[in-house]
Every structure is written in C-alpha cells, then in structure tokens.
N, C-alpha and C positions, 0 to 999 in steps of 0.2 A: 204971597203965600206959597206959590209953587217953588220959589227959591228956598224957603225954609224947609219944606218937605224934602227936598233933594239933599240938603245938608244933613238932616236927621238920619236918613237911610245910609248915607255914606259913613256917618259917624258910627251908626249901629254895626255896619259891616266891619269897620276898623276895630270896634270894641270886641266884636265876636272873634276876630283874628287874634287880638291880644289875649282874650280869655282862653282861646284854644291853645295858644302858645304857652301861656302860664299853666294851663291844666296838664298839657303834655309834659312840660318841664317838671311840674310837681309829681306827676305819675311816674316819670322816669326816676326822679330822686327817691320817691317812695318805694319803687321796685328795688332799687339798689339797697335801700335801708332794709327792705324785707329780706333780701339775700343775706345781708350782714346779720340780721336778727336770727334767721334760720341757722346760719353757720355758728353764731355765738351760742344760740340755744342748744344746738347739738353738742358743741364742745363742753358747755357748762353741764348739760345733762349727763354726758359721758363721765365727766369729772365727778359729778354727784354719785354716779353708780360706783366708781372706783373708791369713793369715800366710804362705801359699805364694806370695807375690808374685814376679814375675819379677825375679830378681837382676840379670841383664844390663841390663834396662830401667832399673832403679833406679840401677845403677852408672853407666851411660853417660848417662842423660837425667834422673836425679833424679825419675822418675815411678813411682808405685805402680800396678801393674796385675796382675790375676789372669788367668792363661791358663786358660780353662775346659777346654781340651783336654789340658792338661799335656803338650804336645809330641806328642800323638797326632793321629789324624784324626777322633777322636770328640769333638765340642764339648760333649757331656754327661758327659764323664769326671769333671767336678767333682762331680756328684751322687754317684758312687761314693765319692769321698773324703769328701764331706760325711757320708754314712752311716757311714763308718768312724770319723770323728772323733766323731760323736754317740754311736755305740756305745761308744766308749772313755770318753766322759763318763758314760754311763749305768752302765756296768760297768767301772770303772777297774782292777779286780783280776782280770778274767776270764782274762787270759793268764798270771797268776801260778800257780806250783805250789801254793802254799799261799794259800788265800783266807779272809779273815775275814768275808766277806759273809754276813749272816744272812738274805739274801733277803727283808728286810722291805719292800723296794721292788722287786718283780719286774716291771721294765719292759722292753719290747722295742720297737725301732723298726720300725714296719710299712711305712712308705713315706716318700719325700722327693721333692719336686718344686720346680722353680724357677718362681715366679709371674712375676717380671719381673727384668730386668737391664739395665744400661746399659753398652754397650761404648764404647771410645774413638771409634769411627767414627760414633756416632749424634748426633742433635740438631745437625746442621750443624757439628760440631766443638766444641760447648759443653763436652762432657765433658772433652775434652783440655785445653781452656782452663782449666777449673776446677783440674785437676791442676797445670798450669803456674803458675797464680796462687798456689796453695798453696805451691809450691816457691819462687816469686819474691817472696813478700810482703815479705821483709826484705832483698831483694837489689838494690835500686835507690836511687841517691842522691835525696834529697828535691827537689833543684833541677832534675833532668833534665827533668821535664815542662814546666816553665816555659821552659827553653831550647828544647825541641822545638817548643813552641807559637810561639815567636818565629820559628823557621826556617819553620814551616808558613805563617805570615802572608805571608812573602816568596814561598815556593814556590808558593802557590796562584795567584800572578799569572803565573808563568813560562809555563805551558802556554797561557794566554789570550793573552799578549803574543806568544809565538812563532807561534801560529796566526793571529792578526790580521796580523802582519807577513808571514807566508807567503801569506796570502790576498791582501793588497795587492800583494805582489811578483808573484803569479800573474796580476795584471791588466796586466803590462807589455806583452804582445803586443797586448792589446785597446786599451790606451792609445796604442800606436804607430799603430794604425789611425785613431784620432781625429786624431793628429798628422798622418798622411798626408793626411787630408781637409782639415785646416786649411792645410797647405802647398799643396794643390791650389787651394784658394780664393785663397790669397795670390798664387800665380803667375798665375792667371787675371786677377786684379785688376791685376797688373803689366802683363800683355798688354793689358788694356783701356786702361790709361793710355797705352801706346804707340800703340794704334790711334786713340785720341782725338787725339793729336798729329798723326798722319797725316791724320785727317779735317780738322783745322783747316787744314793745308797744302793739302789738296785743295780745300777750300772757297775759300781765297784764290786758287788757280789758276783756279777756275771764275769767280770775280768778275772776274779779269783778262781772261778770255776774253770774258765778257759785255760788259765795257767796250770790248774790242777790237771785238766785234761791233757794238755801238752806234756806234762810231766809223766803221767801214766802211760801215754802213748810212747814216749821215749824209752821208758823202762821195758815196755812190752816188746819194743823192736829189738832189744838186746837179749831177750830170753829166747833159748832154742829148744828147751824141753817142752814137749807138747802139753803136759799137765800144767806146768807153770804158765805157759803162754795162754792156755784156756782161762786160767784164773785171772790173768791181767786183762784179757778181752772182756770178761764179765765186769771187771772194775771200770773199764772204759765205757761199757754200755751204761753202767750205773751213773757215771759222771756225766755222760751225754744226756741221759734222762733228766738228771738234775739241772743241766744247762737248759734243756728245752722247757722244763718247768719254770725255771727262773726267767727265761726269755718270755714265756707266756705271761708271767706276772708283770714283767717289765713292759710288755706291749699293752697290757690292760691299764697300767698306770698312765701310759701315753694316751690311751683312749679317754681316760678320765680328764686329762688335760684338754683334749678336744671338746669333751662334753662341757667342761667349765668355760672354755672359750666361747662355745655356742651360747651358754647362759649369759655370758658377759655381753655378747652382741644382742641378745634378747632384751636385756636390761637397758642397753643403749637405745634400742628402739622404743622402749617404754619411756625412757628419759626424753627422747625427741618428741614423742606424742604429747607428753605433759608440758614440756617447755613451749610447744606450739600453742597449747591451750592457754597457758599463762601469758604468752606473748600476745595472743588475740585479745585477752582482757586488758593488757597494758596498752595496746594500740587504741582501744576504745577510750581508755583514760587519757592518753596523750591527745587524742582528737578532741575530747572534751576540754582538756587543759588549753589547747591552742585556741579554741573558740572563746574561752573565758579569760584569756591572758590579759586582755585590756582592763579587766576589773581588778587586777592584782598589782600591788606596788612591786618595785624591782626586787627588793630583798625577799619578799614572800614568793615571788615567781621563781627565783633561783632556788630557793629552799625546796619548793614543791617539785621542781624539775629534778633536783638531786634525789629526792625520795623515789620518784618514779624510775629514774635511771638505775639506782642501786638494785631495785627489784628486777629490772630488766636484765642486769648483768648476772645476778645470783640465781634467779629462778626462771628467767625468760630466755636463757640460752645465748644471750648476746656475747660474742667474743670467745665462746668455749672456755669460760672461766675455770671449769673443773677438769679440763683436758680430756673430756669424754671422747671427742672425735679423734683426737691424736692417739689415744690408747686403743680405740676400736680399730683404727687403721693398722697399728702394730700387731694387734691380735689377729686380724684377718690375714696379714702378710705371713706371720709365723705359723698360722694354721696350715697353710699350703705346704710349707717345708716339712712340717711335722707329719702330715698325712703321707707325703711321698717317702719320707724316711721310714715310717712304720711299715709300708709295703716292702721296702728293700730288706729291712730287718727280718720280716716274716719269711721272705723268700730264702734268705741265707740260712735261716734256722732250719727250714725244711730241707735244703740241699746239704746241710751239715758242712758248709764251706766255712771253716773257722777263719781262714785268712780274710775272706770276703766279709765275714761277720765282724771281725775285729776292725777292718777298715771302715765298715759302715757305722760301727759304734763310735769310731773316732769322728766320722763326719757328723754323726748324730750329736755327739758332745759339742762340736763346734756350733751346730745349729741351735742346740739347747742353750748354749751360752749367749746366743744372740737374743734370747728372751731376757733382756736386761730388766730385772725387777725395779731398778731405779727409774727406768723409762716408763714402766707400767705403774706409775704412782699418781693417783688422783691428787688434784690440788684441794685436798680435803683432809680434815683431822677428825677422827671419830672419838672426840673427847666427851664421853658420856657423863652427864651429871644427873643427880636424883630429880626425877620428874615431879613437879607439883601439880595438884589438881587444878584444871582450868575450867571447871564447870561454871564458875562465876561469870566467865566471859559469855557463855551461852545464855545464862540467866539474864544478864543485863541487856544483851542483844534482843532477847524476847521481850523484855520490859520496854525497850525503845519502840518496838513494833506495836505493842498492844496497849499503850497508854499508861500514864503514871499519875492519873488524877488522885488516886487514893493516897499517894505519898504527900500530897499538898494540903488537902482540905478534908475534914470529916464530913460525912454525908449529911448529917443534920444541919450543917451550916449552909449547904448549897441551896440556892433558889431552885424551886421546882416549876417556876413559871414557864409557860410555853404558849404557842398559838398554832392555828391552822389557817392559812390564808394563801391566796394566789399572790405571789410576790411580784413587785414591779420588774425586777431584773429578769423574771421568767416570761414576761408578756410584753415588755417594751423594748424598743430599740431606736437608734437614731445616730446620725453622723454628728460627731463633735468637731468643732472648729479648733484647730491647733494654732497657738501663737508661738512666739519665739521662746527659746529655752528659759530665759530669765523670767519672762511673763508667766510661763507655765509653772515654774518653780515657785514664784510668789503666790500664784493662785492656789497651788497645792498646799503650801504652808498655811495660808489664811483659812482654807476650808478645813484642814485638819485641826487647827486651833478652834474653829467654830464647833467642830464635833466634840472636842474635849470640854468646851465651855457649856454646851447645851445638852449633852447626853451623859448618862451615868455609866459606871463600870463597877467591877467587883469591889474595889477599895473605896468607891465614892458613889454610892447609890443615890438615885433621885426618887422621892416618894410619888406614888400615883402613876407609875408607868406600867405599860403592859408587860415589859420585860425588865428585870433588874440589871442585867448585864448588857446594856445597850451598845456600848462601843464594841464589846466582844461580838455582838450580833452583826454590827456593821463590818467587822473584820471577817466573820465566818459564815454568816447567813443561814444558820441552823434554826430549827423551830423551837428549841428548848434552851433555856439558860445554861443548863448543865453541859449540853453539847457544845455550845458556843464557847464556854469557858475552857472546856477540855481542848478544843482546837486552838484557842488562843495560847494556852499554856504550851501546846506542842510547838507553835511558832516561836514563842519566847525561848523554849529549850533549844531550838535550832540556832537562834541568834546567839544565845549564851554559849552553846557548845562551840560554835565557830569562833567566837571571840576568845574562848578558853584555849582552843587549839592554836590560835595565833600566839598566845602567851607561851604555851608549852613548847612550840617549835623554836622559840627564842631562848628558852631556858635549858642550857646544856646539861645541867645537873639532873633535871627531871627527865630529860631524854635518856640520860645514862641509866637512871633508875628503871625506866620502862624497858630498856634493852636487857638489863639484868633479869628482870622478871620474865621477859620473853624467852631468854635462855633457859630459865628454870622451868617454864611451861612446856617448851619444846623438848627439853631433856638432854640436849647435846649442843655442841658449839660448832660442829663441822659445816652445817648448811646455813650460811649466813642469810640466804634468801628467805627461808621460812622464818628465821629470827627477825629479819627486817619487816616482813609482812605482819608478824605477830606484834612487834613493837609499835607499828602504826596503828594496829587494832587496839592495843592497850592505851595508847595516847588518846584515841578517839573515845574510848570508853571512860577514861579518866576525865576527859573534858566534859563528857555527858553527866557523869556523877556530880561533878562540880556544878554543872548547869542546873541540876535538880535542886541543889542547895541554894543556888542563886535565885531561882524562881520562887522557892519557899520564902526567902527573905522578902522578895518583892511583894508577894501576896500578903505578907504580914505587915506591909507598910514601910519596910526598910528600903534603903538604897543599895544599889550594886553598881560598882564602877564598870564602865563600858569595856575598858582594857585592864585586865588584872595585873598584879605584881606579886612578888613573894610575900609582901606584908598582908595582903588581903585574900590570899589563896587558902581555901578551907580544907581540902582533902589530901590525904596521903595515899600512896599505893596500897598500903596495908588496909586503909579504910575502904578502898575500892573493892578489895577482895571480900570485905564484910559490908557491902554497900547498903543492905537493908537497915543495918544499925547506923551506918554513917549518915544516910540521908535523913534520918530522924533527928539528928543532932542539930542544935542551933548553930548557924553560921556566924562568921565574924561580922558584927554590925559596923557599918561604915558611915562616916559623917558626910562624905562626898560621894557623888555618883548619880545615877539616874533612878527615879522612882518607877513604880508600876505604870503610872500614867505617862511618864516620859518614854518608857518602852512601848506603850500603846501608840504614842505619837510616831515612833519609829516604824511600827507595823503599819500604821495608816499611810505613812509616806511610801511604803513599799507595795501598797494595795492598789488594785485597779480603780480608777476614778469613777467610772460609770457604775460599778458595783456599789461603791460607797454611796453615791448619790441615790440610787434606787433603794438601798436599804435604809437610808435616812428617810426617804419618802414613806416606807413601810411604817417606821416608828412614829413619824409625825402624824400620819393618818390614823393609826390605831390609838395613839395617846389622845388625840383630839376627839376621836369617837367616844372615848370613855367619858368625856365631858359633854359633848354636843349630840351624841346619839350616832347610830349606824348610818345615817343618811349622809354624813360628811365623807367626801372623797376628793383626793387631790386631782383626780381626773377632771373634776369640775372647777378646779381652782385656777384662775387665770392671772397672769402677771402683765399681760398686754392684750389689747383688743382694738380692732378696727371695725367701724360700723358705717353703714350707708343709711341716710335718713331722707325720706321724701316728704315734701310739704306741698300744700296748696294754699293759694291766697286769692281773695276776691279783688277785682279791679275797683278803684274808687271813682274815677271819672270815665275812663273807657279802657279797653283792653289793648295793650301794646302787643302786637303779634296775633297769631291765630288762636282760636279756642275761646272758651268763655271764662276760664280761670287760669291763673299762673300756676305752673308746676315747677317746683324748685327741688333740686337733688344735691346733696352734699355728703362728703365723707369726712369722718373724724376718727382720730386715733389717740389712744392714751395708754400709758404703761407705767408701772412703778419704777422700772429700771431701763426701759428702752424708749 
C-alpha cells in the first residue's frame, strides 16, 4: 500500500507540471492572439471610421474626406465613433440576444486618441492636390501637356512685350520735351541765319559810308577858301555822324547774334536735361528687358532691342544724332571771337580811326565768314504736316486703366452673387513640397483640368453654387461674381494684347500704317524719336482694341486663335480712332482657336498653386454647406489619420508578468491617399 501511495503522489506532481506547462503555453498563445486581435480590431475600426466619408463631397467633387465632427460642433466626435467601431470588432456579438462567445478573449477598449491627422487645409494645399491627382490620374488625354507647353512658350512672352511697349509709350511726353528743345535750337539757328544776312548788308552800308567819307575828306583837303572849306567840314561831320549811327546799328545786330547764340545754348541745356530723363526711362526698360530676355525667342528679342535702341538714338541723346553738341561747340567758339571783335569795332568808332576801323571790319568779315551756316545745320528737317487730333489715344489709355466691363456684357446679364467669409488663403499657410519640373508640370495640368471639370464659369455655369463664376473666383479671389469676372477679363485682355502685339511686330505693313498715323499725330517729320515712341504707343493701343473684340468673341462662346494672322485680324487704324463704335461690332468668327474655357486653362496655368488650392477649398466648403448646413468645414475634414488605442484583457489561467490585467497599446494609421 505504501508503494502505491508513493506512485500516486509522484504521478500527481508530474501531472501538475504538465498542466502548468500546458496552461502557460495556452496563456502565452492566447496573449499573442489578444495582441493580434487588438491590432486587427484597431485597424478594422479605423477603416470603418474612414468608410464614413462625406458622400456630398464625393458625389459632387470626387474627393474622399472624413468629417471628424460628423456634422456637429465637436471636432473630436470621430473618437467616439472610433471607440464604437473598435468595440464592435472586439465583441461582435455583444448586442445579440444569444451569444456564443466563450469569453476566451476577454478584451476591453480602455482609451483611444488621435496622434496626428492631415486635413484638406494643411500643407499649403498639398493634401487637397493629392486627392485631386488620385481622382484625375486617368482623366487627361496624353497629348494635352505637350499642347499646353506650346501655348506657354508663346504666352510667356506676352506680358514682357506688353510691358515694354507700355513703358516705351509712357515716354511720349518726355520725348516731346526733347523734340521741343530741338525745334527751339532749329528756329534759333534760322534766326541766326537771318541776322547774318542783315549784318552783311549793314557792313556793305558802312563801307559805302566810309568811301563817301574818304571822298568828302579828299575834296575838303583841296579847297582853300574858308567859306567853302567850312561847308565841306559840315558835310564831313554829317557823314561821320551817319557812320557812327550805322556802326551803332551794326553793333546792335552783332549783339543780337550773341543773344541768339545764348538762346541756342539754353535750348541745348534743355535738350540735355530732357534726353537724360528719356535715357533714365530707357535704362529702366533695358534693365527689365535684360531680366526677361530668357522668356523671349530670338526673333522677338532682336525686334524689341531694336525698338528700344531707336528711341535711345532719336530721343535719348545716344551718339548726338541731331549734332546738338557739335553745333553748340561751334557757337561757343564763335561767340568768343564775336565779343572781342565788337569791342574793337566800338573802340575804333569812338577814336574815329577809319583805317583801324576798316582793318577791323575786314577781320570781322573773316570771323563772320567762319560762322559757316552749313556747319550750323541740325540733322533735322522741320517738314510740318497737318496735325490730327490725338485725343482718342488718351481716351483709350484711360479705358485701359479703369476697366472695360461695360464693353463686354450688359449689366442685367451679370451675376450679382457674392459672399462674405474668411478665406483660406488669408488664414492658412504651409510649406509645399516641390518635385522635379516634369512632375510639377503634370500635376499642374491635372489639377487645372480638375478645376475645369468640377467648377463653373461665365460660359458654363453650374446650378446650385454659391458663386456662378467659380473659375473666375479661383483666378481672382474677389467676393462678388462681377468683380471676379472683371478681373478675369482684364487678365484675358493682357494675354490677347500681348499676342496681338507679337503679330503686329511681325506685320511690316501694319507697322508702316502705325508710323504714318504717328507722323500725322505728331504733326511733323523732323523728330523721329517722338514719332517712334508714338508709333509704339499706337501699336500697343491697336493691339488693345483688337483684344477687346477678341474677348467679346470669347464671352459670346466663340473661339479666338492664340496667334493672329491677316485673315482673322478684326480692326483697322481708322477703327481704332473710332474705338467705341469699333469694339461694338461683331468680330470675325473663327472655326479654329481657343475657347473661353481654353483661355481660362491658360490663366490657371499662370496662377499661383496655393492660391488656387485655397480658393477651391472656399468653393467646396460653401457649396457643401448649402446642402449639409453651416456645420460643415474643411478644417474638420481629414484625408489621413494616425491613432493610438489602449486595451485591457483579463488573464484566463494566470497573469504572465506583473499586475492583475494585461495592458496592450497599439498604433494604427489609415488614409485615402497616403
């Protein structure tokens, strides 16, 4: 019996060891399973939360976003839903009447918190762009990027050309001052020529009187009778008096020459001052040209350089084209000799030294002959033509500055919609990640195509939107439809004006027409500088008037070629002078070209990416609010979220490790595009 009892105790101990080993193995396996179940429940719970995406945003804009507030004022409402979904994953049968759960995995969710999240409004708009790119990845023709790049190569030049032409045209008044100074010098030289002729006549008169005086003195010397001698002495006195009078007139004529010479030098100074002013303006233009030269093709670069250079030569004083400095030097040099000669003549007259006077007159004649009028000839022709009224130039310049909306659309057709809101671009910021040029170009094209697809514009409105002209708002950012359209039209005018200038610069016939009109407006052909500046101004205004008609066609749903030719050019210079009537006429309708929406695509391509993103957010938010109420905000809409979940579990056999319960912590992340 004692032996049996010993075996039973031994067996019991072995059995207990086996049971302990099995229990610890099962508990360890069960703990691993609990870990896996906690992690999978967290992942499935987070996926379930992201399955609650905003249906209105998806339906209307094709974007997936999770509203953390679930339409309430509590942005952390998503945590409550997350807990509920995780609980359901842990205990899927907890709400059933009959449960088959054996509580082999007794897990409870202790806590849940959001570690990080990305809303649509963060990172400078990058989150929104990622969603758009995911939506648009298969929605763009393969050749559209190449087509847009071709357009951009042309369009990059337009703003440069327009600005240079405007800057040159802005020098018109300054160039006119140079012209006035040149005319002043020209007229003074003409006066000088007239005085010189009078001086020659006066000199001949003096010589006649001197001969007469010598003759009278010779007769008087041969007379011996006192009475007769006295009579001839009186005659001598009379002739001498006449000589002094004539010499006085002669000297006054010389003084006139000095006065006119002084006036010439004053006009020279006025010329120098004004050429320096023009040159200063030209240096600014040249500096701008040098900075922008990379945007210009070779032909356009050479052409613009030539326009600037001509103004520099004719109105900027480069190279003394009109011979102003040369003539001024001659005048200065001759003035010194003239002043000295006048002093000598005056002294000989007072001394009544006829031989000295005659000798000085000979010297004076030699000196006066050195005033070669052929040398004192400006490189200038004062060929006056009848001046035409140039008031239309000022009228059109004023029109360009103060807007032309009334020329395009009747007021009753315009949308009066508007809003007052704190816009995202005014309150948000963030660093954007930059990729390589090709990637960024592709992104830009895709996002712009998305804008064209999902937002309305003047020619293609979408019903039920807070603004009718949505793309115009994305481009301009104003509170009212009318203001956005006006700014967009202004941008289109700049593009069309620049493209029209490119054509005009290549059309020699139209440039010649502009030059002829410039001559007529200036009124003379002597000063080519002011003519050149006026010609540039006329070309710019001609391009603008043509642009007004182009934009009218676009707003009417017609197409306009990016680069014009003689076949689709609408306006004449005569029409430019009557521009109010001209811009009201229908332009030439074209089968090929770009539509209004195509030009909006161009403007979008030239716009700041962050501004576009934030303005899209404004429209998306306000339009969804019209459906879902004012509680909707993109600030609460996330595209990506990372959470931390904490669980507790009861031990089944015994606790592995310290404490009474297992505490399990895990992190999960999920996003629509990241």
